[in-house]
C-alpha positions as CSV (number, residue, x, y, z in Angstrom):
1,M,5.0,28.7,2.8
2,K,6.8,25.4,3.0
3,Y,6.0,22.3,5.0
4,R,7.8,19.2,5.6
5,K,6.0,15.9,5.9
6,K,6.2,14.7,9.4
7,P,8.5,11.5,10.0
8,I,6.4,8.6,10.5
9,I,7.0,5.0,10.4
10,I,4.2,3.2,8.0
11,D,3.6,-0.7,7.5
12,A,3.7,-1.6,3.8
13,I,3.7,-4.6,1.4
14,Q,4.5,-4.7,-2.3
15,Y,1.8,-6.3,-4.3
16,K,3.1,-8.9,-6.8
17,R,-0.1,-10.5,-8.0
18,E,0.2,-14.4,-7.5
19,E,3.5,-14.4,-6.0
20,N,2.3,-12.9,-2.7
21,I,-1.6,-12.5,-2.8
22,S,-2.2,-14.5,0.3
23,E,0.6,-12.2,2.3
24,C,-1.5,-8.9,0.9
25,L,-4.5,-10.3,1.8
26,D,-3.6,-11.1,5.4
27,F,-2.0,-7.5,5.4
28,C,-5.2,-5.6,4.0
29,K,-8.6,-6.8,4.7
30,D,-10.1,-4.4,2.5
31,M,-9.0,-5.9,-0.6
32,I,-11.8,-6.7,-3.1
33,Y,-11.3,-9.3,-6.1
34,R,-13.4,-8.6,-9.2
35,P,-13.6,-11.9,-11.4
36,D,-15.1,-9.8,-14.5
37,N,-11.4,-8.3,-14.9
38,N,-9.3,-10.6,-12.7
39,E,-8.1,-7.7,-10.5
40,Y,-8.0,-6.7,-7.0
41,Y,-9.1,-3.3,-5.5
42,I,-8.5,-1.5,-2.3
43,K,-11.5,0.0,-0.5
44,T,-10.0,3.6,0.4
45,L,-11.4,6.7,1.8
46,E,-11.9,7.9,-1.6
47,G,-13.5,4.7,-3.0
48,N,-12.2,1.6,-4.6
49,M,-8.7,2.0,-6.0
50,K,-7.3,-0.7,-8.6
51,L,-3.9,-2.5,-7.7
52,T,-1.3,-3.0,-10.2
53,A,1.6,-5.5,-10.0
54,G,4.2,-3.5,-8.2
55,D,2.3,-1.2,-6.2
56,Y,2.9,-0.8,-2.6
57,I,-0.3,-1.1,-0.3
58,I,0.1,1.3,2.6
59,K,-1.4,1.5,6.0
60,G,-2.1,5.0,6.7
61,V,-1.9,6.6,10.1
62,Q,-5.6,6.1,10.8
63,G,-5.5,2.7,9.9
64,E,-6.8,3.0,6.2
65,F,-5.1,1.4,3.4
66,Y,-4.3,2.7,0.0
67,P,-2.1,1.8,-3.0
68,C,1.0,3.6,-3.9
69,K,2.9,3.5,-7.4
70,P,6.4,2.0,-6.7
71,D,8.3,5.1,-8.2
72,I,6.3,7.7,-5.6
73,F,6.8,4.9,-2.9
74,E,10.6,4.9,-3.4
75,K,10.8,8.7,-3.5
76,T,8.7,9.2,-0.3
77,Y,9.7,6.3,1.9
78,E,13.0,4.2,3.0
79,E,13.1,1.0,4.8
80,V,13.6,1.4,8.4
81,T,16.2,-0.9,10.0
82,H,16.2,-1.7,13.8
83,G,18.9,0.9,14.5
84,K,16.6,4.0,12.9
85,M,13.4,3.4,14.8
């Protein structure tokens, strides 16, 4: 059997470390800073996941957050313009 992913519109932001950390923290309240390694993590349904510069933070259909590597994000999602909604 083959399946197609249902077309849904998601909210996401690209994590660029210091360049946009306040925007990311406003978007995702589930971010945790660890001073021991100077990194941010996201509390996900599968546990804490480390954010790497360039990762996208995605808000899922149930309000959950998770990181996504840029190459996977770009293969899976496209930006929605006002005419395509």
